[in-house]
C-alpha atoms as an extended CHARMM CRD file, in Angstrom:
* protein
*
       204  EXT
         1         1  UNK       CA              7.6360000000       11.9000000000      -23.4300000000  PROA      1               0.0000000000
         2         2  UNK       CA              6.5900000000       11.7730000000      -19.7600000000  PROA      2               0.0000000000
         3         3  UNK       CA              9.3570000000       13.8800000000      -18.2250000000  PROA      3               0.0000000000
         4         4  UNK       CA              7.1120000000       16.6700000000      -16.8820000000  PROA      4               0.0000000000
         5         5  UNK       CA              4.5390000000       14.6580000000      -14.9580000000  PROA      5               0.0000000000
         6         6  UNK       CA              5.8210000000       15.4030000000      -11.4490000000  PROA      6               0.0000000000
         7         7  UNK       CA              3.3090000000       18.2670000000      -11.3530000000  PROA      7               0.0000000000
         8         8  UNK       CA              0.4140000000       16.2260000000      -12.7210000000  PROA      8               0.0000000000
         9         9  UNK       CA             -3.0140000000       17.3630000000      -11.4910000000  PROA      9               0.0000000000
        10        10  UNK       CA             -5.6220000000       14.6540000000      -11.1420000000  PROA      10              0.0000000000
        11        11  UNK       CA             -8.8960000000       16.5050000000      -11.8970000000  PROA      11              0.0000000000
        12        12  UNK       CA            -11.3230000000       14.9770000000       -9.4110000000  PROA      12              0.0000000000
        13        13  UNK       CA            -11.2610000000       17.7810000000       -6.8580000000  PROA      13              0.0000000000
        14        14  UNK       CA            -10.2890000000       21.4640000000       -7.1060000000  PROA      14              0.0000000000
        15        15  UNK       CA             -6.7490000000       22.0810000000       -5.7950000000  PROA      15              0.0000000000
        16        16  UNK       CA             -6.0980000000       18.3570000000       -5.3530000000  PROA      16              0.0000000000
        17        17  UNK       CA             -2.5330000000       17.5750000000       -6.4130000000  PROA      17              0.0000000000
        18        18  UNK       CA             -1.6950000000       13.9060000000       -6.7830000000  PROA      18              0.0000000000
        19        19  UNK       CA              1.9600000000       12.9060000000       -6.3520000000  PROA      19              0.0000000000
        20        20  UNK       CA              3.3430000000       11.4960000000       -9.5590000000  PROA      20              0.0000000000
        21        21  UNK       CA              6.6310000000       10.5110000000      -11.1180000000  PROA      21              0.0000000000
        22        22  UNK       CA              8.3370000000        8.9290000000      -14.0630000000  PROA      22              0.0000000000
        23        23  UNK       CA             10.5750000000        5.8920000000      -14.3800000000  PROA      23              0.0000000000
        24        24  UNK       CA             12.8120000000        4.2340000000      -16.9280000000  PROA      24              0.0000000000
        25        25  UNK       CA             14.1030000000        0.6540000000      -16.8380000000  PROA      25              0.0000000000
        26        26  UNK       CA             17.2450000000       -0.6270000000      -18.5050000000  PROA      26              0.0000000000
        27        27  UNK       CA             16.0690000000       -4.1610000000      -19.2600000000  PROA      27              0.0000000000
        28        28  UNK       CA             19.6140000000       -5.5080000000      -19.6780000000  PROA      28              0.0000000000
        29        29  UNK       CA             20.9930000000       -4.2810000000      -16.3200000000  PROA      29              0.0000000000
        30        30  UNK       CA             17.7530000000       -4.1250000000      -14.3190000000  PROA      30              0.0000000000
        31        31  UNK       CA             18.6780000000       -0.6140000000      -13.1700000000  PROA      31              0.0000000000
        32        32  UNK       CA             16.0080000000        2.0620000000      -13.1000000000  PROA      32              0.0000000000
        33        33  UNK       CA             15.9150000000        5.8390000000      -13.2100000000  PROA      33              0.0000000000
        34        34  UNK       CA             13.2960000000        7.3940000000      -10.9500000000  PROA      34              0.0000000000
        35        35  UNK       CA             12.1740000000       11.0080000000      -10.8330000000  PROA      35              0.0000000000
        36        36  UNK       CA             11.7610000000       12.7800000000       -7.4980000000  PROA      36              0.0000000000
        37        37  UNK       CA              8.0460000000       12.0080000000       -7.6060000000  PROA      37              0.0000000000
        38        38  UNK       CA              8.6700000000        8.2650000000       -7.8540000000  PROA      38              0.0000000000
        39        39  UNK       CA             10.8790000000        8.3410000000       -4.7720000000  PROA      39              0.0000000000
        40        40  UNK       CA              8.1890000000       10.3300000000       -2.9690000000  PROA      40              0.0000000000
        41        41  UNK       CA              5.4030000000        7.8700000000       -3.7850000000  PROA      41              0.0000000000
        42        42  UNK       CA              7.5140000000        5.1160000000       -2.2040000000  PROA      42              0.0000000000
        43        43  UNK       CA              8.2780000000        7.2490000000        0.8580000000  PROA      43              0.0000000000
        44        44  UNK       CA             11.8980000000        7.6920000000       -0.1640000000  PROA      44              0.0000000000
        45        45  UNK       CA             14.3060000000       10.4720000000       -1.0820000000  PROA      45              0.0000000000
        46        46  UNK       CA             16.8200000000       10.4220000000       -3.8950000000  PROA      46              0.0000000000
        47        47  UNK       CA             20.0840000000        8.9210000000       -2.7210000000  PROA      47              0.0000000000
        48        48  UNK       CA             18.5600000000        6.6760000000       -0.0400000000  PROA      48              0.0000000000
        49        49  UNK       CA             18.3660000000        3.6740000000       -2.3750000000  PROA      49              0.0000000000
        50        50  UNK       CA             19.4310000000        2.6590000000       -5.8630000000  PROA      50              0.0000000000
        51        51  UNK       CA             16.1900000000        1.9860000000       -7.7810000000  PROA      51              0.0000000000
        52        52  UNK       CA             16.0260000000       -1.4090000000       -9.4540000000  PROA      52              0.0000000000
        53        53  UNK       CA             13.2320000000       -3.4680000000      -10.9330000000  PROA      53              0.0000000000
        54        54  UNK       CA             13.4500000000       -5.7880000000       -7.8940000000  PROA      54              0.0000000000
        55        55  UNK       CA             12.8910000000       -2.8220000000       -5.5610000000  PROA      55              0.0000000000
        56        56  UNK       CA             10.0970000000       -1.5760000000       -7.8180000000  PROA      56              0.0000000000
        57        57  UNK       CA              8.2940000000       -4.9390000000       -7.5420000000  PROA      57              0.0000000000
        58        58  UNK       CA              9.0200000000       -5.3880000000       -3.8270000000  PROA      58              0.0000000000
        59        59  UNK       CA              6.8750000000       -2.3390000000       -3.0550000000  PROA      59              0.0000000000
        60        60  UNK       CA              3.8390000000       -3.6980000000       -4.8990000000  PROA      60              0.0000000000
        61        61  UNK       CA              0.9650000000       -4.9610000000       -2.7770000000  PROA      61              0.0000000000
        62        62  UNK       CA              1.3340000000       -8.7810000000       -2.5420000000  PROA      62              0.0000000000
        63        63  UNK       CA             -2.0470000000       -9.2950000000       -4.2270000000  PROA      63              0.0000000000
        64        64  UNK       CA             -1.1140000000       -6.9720000000       -7.1090000000  PROA      64              0.0000000000
        65        65  UNK       CA              2.3660000000       -8.2320000000       -7.9300000000  PROA      65              0.0000000000
        66        66  UNK       CA              1.2920000000      -10.8830000000      -10.4110000000  PROA      66              0.0000000000
        67        67  UNK       CA             -0.9360000000       -8.5790000000      -12.5180000000  PROA      67              0.0000000000
        68        68  UNK       CA              1.8810000000       -6.0180000000      -12.6290000000  PROA      68              0.0000000000
        69        69  UNK       CA              4.4810000000       -8.6410000000      -13.4800000000  PROA      69              0.0000000000
        70        70  UNK       CA              2.2210000000      -10.0760000000      -16.1980000000  PROA      70              0.0000000000
        71        71  UNK       CA              1.7910000000       -6.6180000000      -17.7830000000  PROA      71              0.0000000000
        72        72  UNK       CA              5.5370000000       -6.0440000000      -17.8890000000  PROA      72              0.0000000000
        73        73  UNK       CA              6.1770000000       -9.5610000000      -19.2220000000  PROA      73              0.0000000000
        74        74  UNK       CA              3.7870000000       -8.8960000000      -22.1170000000  PROA      74              0.0000000000
        75        75  UNK       CA              5.5410000000       -5.6270000000      -22.9300000000  PROA      75              0.0000000000
        76        76  UNK       CA              8.9120000000       -7.3460000000      -23.0370000000  PROA      76              0.0000000000
        77        77  UNK       CA              7.6210000000       -9.4360000000      -25.9370000000  PROA      77              0.0000000000
        78        78  UNK       CA              7.6510000000       -7.0860000000      -28.8970000000  PROA      78              0.0000000000
        79        79  UNK       CA              6.9940000000       -3.8520000000      -26.9930000000  PROA      79              0.0000000000
        80        80  UNK       CA              3.7450000000       -1.9220000000      -26.7040000000  PROA      80              0.0000000000
        81        81  UNK       CA              1.8400000000        0.0920000000      -24.1320000000  PROA      81              0.0000000000
        82        82  UNK       CA             -0.1510000000       -0.8140000000      -21.0390000000  PROA      82              0.0000000000
        83        83  UNK       CA             -1.7690000000        0.7110000000      -17.9690000000  PROA      83              0.0000000000
        84        84  UNK       CA             -2.8430000000       -0.5990000000      -14.5910000000  PROA      84              0.0000000000
        85        85  UNK       CA             -4.4630000000        0.5900000000      -11.3590000000  PROA      85              0.0000000000
        86        86  UNK       CA             -2.8000000000       -1.1390000000       -8.4170000000  PROA      86              0.0000000000
        87        87  UNK       CA             -1.4500000000       -0.6770000000       -4.8850000000  PROA      87              0.0000000000
        88        88  UNK       CA              1.9970000000        0.2890000000       -3.6230000000  PROA      88              0.0000000000
        89        89  UNK       CA              3.2510000000       -0.1720000000       -0.0590000000  PROA      89              0.0000000000
        90        90  UNK       CA              5.6690000000        2.6230000000        0.8640000000  PROA      90              0.0000000000
        91        91  UNK       CA              8.6190000000        2.3330000000        3.2780000000  PROA      91              0.0000000000
        92        92  UNK       CA              6.3480000000        3.2790000000        6.2110000000  PROA      92              0.0000000000
        93        93  UNK       CA              3.9190000000        0.4860000000        5.3910000000  PROA      93              0.0000000000
        94        94  UNK       CA              1.2330000000        2.8220000000        4.0710000000  PROA      94              0.0000000000
        95        95  UNK       CA             -0.9090000000        1.5690000000        1.2130000000  PROA      95              0.0000000000
        96        96  UNK       CA             -1.1480000000        3.8640000000       -1.7980000000  PROA      96              0.0000000000
        97        97  UNK       CA             -3.4050000000        3.4310000000       -4.8130000000  PROA      97              0.0000000000
        98        98  UNK       CA             -1.5610000000        4.2800000000       -7.9880000000  PROA      98              0.0000000000
        99        99  UNK       CA             -2.2010000000        4.4050000000      -11.7060000000  PROA      99              0.0000000000
       100       100  UNK       CA              0.7120000000        3.3910000000      -13.9300000000  PROA      100             0.0000000000
       101       101  UNK       CA              1.1280000000        3.7700000000      -17.6730000000  PROA      101             0.0000000000
       102       102  UNK       CA              4.0280000000        1.9010000000      -19.2760000000  PROA      102             0.0000000000
       103       103  UNK       CA              5.5780000000        2.0000000000      -22.7300000000  PROA      103             0.0000000000
       104       104  UNK       CA              8.1360000000       -0.4020000000      -24.2230000000  PROA      104             0.0000000000
       105       105  UNK       CA              9.7200000000        0.2980000000      -27.5820000000  PROA      105             0.0000000000
       106       106  UNK       CA             11.1490000000       -2.6940000000      -29.4460000000  PROA      106             0.0000000000
       107       107  UNK       CA             14.0140000000       -2.5170000000      -31.8950000000  PROA      107             0.0000000000
       108       108  UNK       CA             13.9090000000       -4.1130000000      -35.3300000000  PROA      108             0.0000000000
       109       109  UNK       CA             14.9360000000       -7.3950000000      -33.7210000000  PROA      109             0.0000000000
       110       110  UNK       CA             11.8710000000       -7.1590000000      -31.4260000000  PROA      110             0.0000000000
       111       111  UNK       CA             14.2290000000       -6.9030000000      -28.4620000000  PROA      111             0.0000000000
       112       112  UNK       CA             13.0690000000       -4.4610000000      -25.7870000000  PROA      112             0.0000000000
       113       113  UNK       CA             15.9580000000       -2.6810000000      -24.0930000000  PROA      113             0.0000000000
       114       114  UNK       CA             14.1540000000        0.1200000000      -22.2670000000  PROA      114             0.0000000000
       115       115  UNK       CA             10.7440000000        0.4680000000      -20.6640000000  PROA      115             0.0000000000
       116       116  UNK       CA              9.5250000000        3.8500000000      -19.4860000000  PROA      116             0.0000000000
       117       117  UNK       CA              6.3830000000        5.1320000000      -17.8760000000  PROA      117             0.0000000000
       118       118  UNK       CA              4.7410000000        7.2560000000      -15.2420000000  PROA      118             0.0000000000
       119       119  UNK       CA              2.9210000000        6.6260000000      -11.9680000000  PROA      119             0.0000000000
       120       120  UNK       CA              0.2320000000        8.7810000000      -10.3570000000  PROA      120             0.0000000000
       121       121  UNK       CA             -0.7810000000        8.3790000000       -6.7050000000  PROA      121             0.0000000000
       122       122  UNK       CA             -4.5960000000        8.6020000000       -6.8000000000  PROA      122             0.0000000000
       123       123  UNK       CA             -5.1560000000        7.5830000000       -3.1560000000  PROA      123             0.0000000000
       124       124  UNK       CA             -6.4990000000       10.9730000000       -2.0860000000  PROA      124             0.0000000000
       125       125  UNK       CA             -8.6840000000       11.4200000000       -5.1470000000  PROA      125             0.0000000000
       126       126  UNK       CA            -10.2730000000        7.9780000000       -4.7030000000  PROA      126             0.0000000000
       127       127  UNK       CA            -10.8360000000        8.7010000000       -1.0170000000  PROA      127             0.0000000000
       128       128  UNK       CA            -12.5560000000       11.9940000000       -1.8580000000  PROA      128             0.0000000000
       129       129  UNK       CA            -14.7230000000       10.2600000000       -4.4620000000  PROA      129             0.0000000000
       130       130  UNK       CA            -15.7190000000        7.5780000000       -1.9250000000  PROA      130             0.0000000000
       131       131  UNK       CA            -16.5780000000       10.2430000000        0.6410000000  PROA      131             0.0000000000
       132       132  UNK       CA            -18.7310000000       12.0400000000       -1.9150000000  PROA      132             0.0000000000
       133       133  UNK       CA            -20.5580000000        8.8160000000       -2.7510000000  PROA      133             0.0000000000
       134       134  UNK       CA            -21.1880000000        8.1160000000        0.9440000000  PROA      134             0.0000000000
       135       135  UNK       CA            -22.4320000000       11.6690000000        1.5060000000  PROA      135             0.0000000000
       136       136  UNK       CA            -24.8130000000       11.4230000000       -1.4280000000  PROA      136             0.0000000000
       137       137  UNK       CA            -26.1800000000        8.1360000000       -0.1040000000  PROA      137             0.0000000000
       138       138  UNK       CA            -26.7770000000        9.6230000000        3.3600000000  PROA      138             0.0000000000
       139       139  UNK       CA            -28.3770000000       12.7410000000        1.9010000000  PROA      139             0.0000000000
       140       140  UNK       CA            -30.6070000000       10.5300000000       -0.2310000000  PROA      140             0.0000000000
       141       141  UNK       CA            -31.9320000000        8.7130000000        2.8380000000  PROA      141             0.0000000000
       142       142  UNK       CA            -32.7390000000       11.9700000000        4.6300000000  PROA      142             0.0000000000
       143       143  UNK       CA            -34.2950000000       13.4960000000        1.5450000000  PROA      143             0.0000000000
       144       144  UNK       CA            -36.7810000000       10.6120000000        1.3530000000  PROA      144             0.0000000000
       145       145  UNK       CA            -37.0850000000       10.0630000000        5.1060000000  PROA      145             0.0000000000
       146       146  UNK       CA            -40.8300000000       10.7530000000        5.2820000000  PROA      146             0.0000000000
       147       147  UNK       CA            -41.5470000000        8.2750000000        2.4760000000  PROA      147             0.0000000000
       148       148  UNK       CA            -39.3520000000        5.6100000000        4.0630000000  PROA      148             0.0000000000
       149       149  UNK       CA            -40.9890000000        6.1360000000        7.4720000000  PROA      149             0.0000000000
       150       150  UNK       CA            -44.4150000000        5.7310000000        5.8590000000  PROA      150             0.0000000000
       151       151  UNK       CA            -43.3470000000        2.4590000000        4.2470000000  PROA      151             0.0000000000
       152       152  UNK       CA            -41.9160000000        1.2750000000        7.5660000000  PROA      152             0.0000000000
       153       153  UNK       CA            -45.2500000000        1.9520000000        9.2180000000  PROA      153             0.0000000000
       154       154  UNK       CA            -47.0170000000       -0.1690000000        6.6030000000  PROA      154             0.0000000000
       155       155  UNK       CA            -44.6420000000       -3.0980000000        7.1780000000  PROA      155             0.0000000000
       156       156  UNK       CA            -44.9450000000       -2.7540000000       10.9750000000  PROA      156             0.0000000000
       157       157  UNK       CA            -48.7400000000       -2.8260000000       10.7930000000  PROA      157             0.0000000000
       158       158  UNK       CA            -49.0550000000       -5.7270000000        8.3690000000  PROA      158             0.0000000000
       159       159  UNK       CA            -46.2620000000       -7.9210000000        9.6920000000  PROA      159             0.0000000000
       160       160  UNK       CA            -46.4750000000       -7.0430000000       13.3570000000  PROA      160             0.0000000000
       161       161  UNK       CA            -42.7850000000       -6.1320000000       13.6850000000  PROA      161             0.0000000000
       162       162  UNK       CA            -40.9530000000       -3.1950000000       15.2630000000  PROA      162             0.0000000000
       163       163  UNK       CA            -39.2970000000       -0.2950000000       13.4620000000  PROA      163             0.0000000000
       164       164  UNK       CA            -35.7960000000       -1.7610000000       13.0000000000  PROA      164             0.0000000000
       165       165  UNK       CA            -37.2220000000       -5.0320000000       11.6930000000  PROA      165             0.0000000000
       166       166  UNK       CA            -39.4990000000       -3.1820000000        9.2820000000  PROA      166             0.0000000000
       167       167  UNK       CA            -36.5630000000       -1.1380000000        8.0040000000  PROA      167             0.0000000000
       168       168  UNK       CA            -34.5990000000       -4.3640000000        7.4760000000  PROA      168             0.0000000000
       169       169  UNK       CA            -37.4390000000       -5.7140000000        5.3180000000  PROA      169             0.0000000000
       170       170  UNK       CA            -37.1860000000       -2.6410000000        3.1020000000  PROA      170             0.0000000000
       171       171  UNK       CA            -33.3640000000       -2.7320000000        3.0340000000  PROA      171             0.0000000000
       172       172  UNK       CA            -33.3120000000       -6.4150000000        2.1000000000  PROA      172             0.0000000000
       173       173  UNK       CA            -35.7600000000       -5.7780000000       -0.7170000000  PROA      173             0.0000000000
       174       174  UNK       CA            -33.5850000000       -2.8970000000       -1.9070000000  PROA      174             0.0000000000
       175       175  UNK       CA            -30.4860000000       -5.1030000000       -2.0080000000  PROA      175             0.0000000000
       176       176  UNK       CA            -32.1380000000       -8.0770000000       -3.6790000000  PROA      176             0.0000000000
       177       177  UNK       CA            -33.9110000000       -5.9600000000       -6.2980000000  PROA      177             0.0000000000
       178       178  UNK       CA            -30.8610000000       -3.7260000000       -6.7560000000  PROA      178             0.0000000000
       179       179  UNK       CA            -32.9070000000       -0.5410000000       -6.4770000000  PROA      179             0.0000000000
       180       180  UNK       CA            -32.6040000000        2.4270000000       -4.1370000000  PROA      180             0.0000000000
       181       181  UNK       CA            -34.3050000000        2.2750000000       -0.7590000000  PROA      181             0.0000000000
       182       182  UNK       CA            -36.6360000000        5.2010000000       -1.4110000000  PROA      182             0.0000000000
       183       183  UNK       CA            -37.9110000000        3.5220000000       -4.5950000000  PROA      183             0.0000000000
       184       184  UNK       CA            -38.7980000000        0.4060000000       -2.5890000000  PROA      184             0.0000000000
       185       185  UNK       CA            -40.6240000000        2.6140000000       -0.0950000000  PROA      185             0.0000000000
       186       186  UNK       CA            -42.4260000000        4.4350000000       -2.8990000000  PROA      186             0.0000000000
       187       187  UNK       CA            -43.5300000000        1.1280000000       -4.4280000000  PROA      187             0.0000000000
       188       188  UNK       CA            -45.0070000000       -0.0110000000       -1.1300000000  PROA      188             0.0000000000
       189       189  UNK       CA            -46.7630000000        3.2840000000       -0.3690000000  PROA      189             0.0000000000
       190       190  UNK       CA            -48.2830000000        3.3860000000       -3.8710000000  PROA      190             0.0000000000
       191       191  UNK       CA            -49.3970000000       -0.2390000000       -3.4850000000  PROA      191             0.0000000000
       192       192  UNK       CA            -51.1330000000        0.6690000000       -0.2320000000  PROA      192             0.0000000000
       193       193  UNK       CA            -52.9200000000        3.5550000000       -1.9340000000  PROA      193             0.0000000000
       194       194  UNK       CA            -54.1150000000        1.1970000000       -4.6920000000  PROA      194             0.0000000000
       195       195  UNK       CA            -55.2160000000       -1.5800000000       -2.3370000000  PROA      195             0.0000000000
       196       196  UNK       CA            -52.4610000000       -3.9660000000       -3.4690000000  PROA      196             0.0000000000
       197       197  UNK       CA            -50.0770000000       -3.7170000000       -0.5230000000  PROA      197             0.0000000000
       198       198  UNK       CA            -50.5270000000       -7.3450000000        0.5890000000  PROA      198             0.0000000000
       199       199  UNK       CA            -49.7190000000       -8.5660000000       -2.8850000000  PROA      199             0.0000000000
       200       200  UNK       CA            -46.6030000000       -6.4250000000       -3.1740000000  PROA      200             0.0000000000
       201       201  UNK       CA            -45.4050000000       -7.1130000000        0.3700000000  PROA      201             0.0000000000
       202       202  UNK       CA            -45.7180000000      -10.8460000000       -0.2130000000  PROA      202             0.0000000000
       203       203  UNK       CA            -42.8730000000      -10.5560000000       -2.7030000000  PROA      203             0.0000000000
       204       204  UNK       CA            -40.5250000000       -8.9900000000       -0.1300000000  PROA      204             0.0000000000
C-alpha cells in the first residue's frame, strides 16, 4: 500500500523533496523492515543496524515517546489506523520533525500480527513555512510603518515617554487584544482624529 513513498513530495514549496520511507513491524518477533528512506531519516544506511521496534522508539524525542507509544498500543488492540506529527533524533543528534501514518490489520481473532506505515520528514517544509510567516510579519510592519510612527508620536506626546517606550505600549496592547500592531495604531490615530484619544489610550 505504501511501498512507493520514498519519492514523496511534500507540496509546501516548489522543488522541495521531503525524505520519506516505509516500515513494517512483525509484532510477534519485534523485528522491523525499513525502506532506504527510513534508514536515511535516522541518519543510517541499510546494513548498519538491524531495525527493531526498540530501535524505532529509541530515536523518538524523549518528550514524544509516550504519545507515539500510546498510538501504537491502541492499534495493537483490534487494529485500525492512526497518524502523528512528532520528532526523531537521528544518529548525529539532529532533531527531525516527522509525520507518521500507521495501519494495523487485525485477524478474525482481533490479534494484530503486523503493523505497517510510512514516515515523512517535514523538517525543511516546516522551516520554510516559519520563515515565510516571519517574512510576512516583518513586511507587515514596514508596510504600515508611517501609521505606527504616527501612533507612537501620539503616545509619546500624551504619556511623556520616549520612542521605544511608546512602541512597547502599542505592542503590549496588540498582544493583550490579540490584534495586529497596525490595527492598534490605526485605532489610536482614528481616535485622535475624532477627539477621543485620551479615552482610547486609557484602556491601553
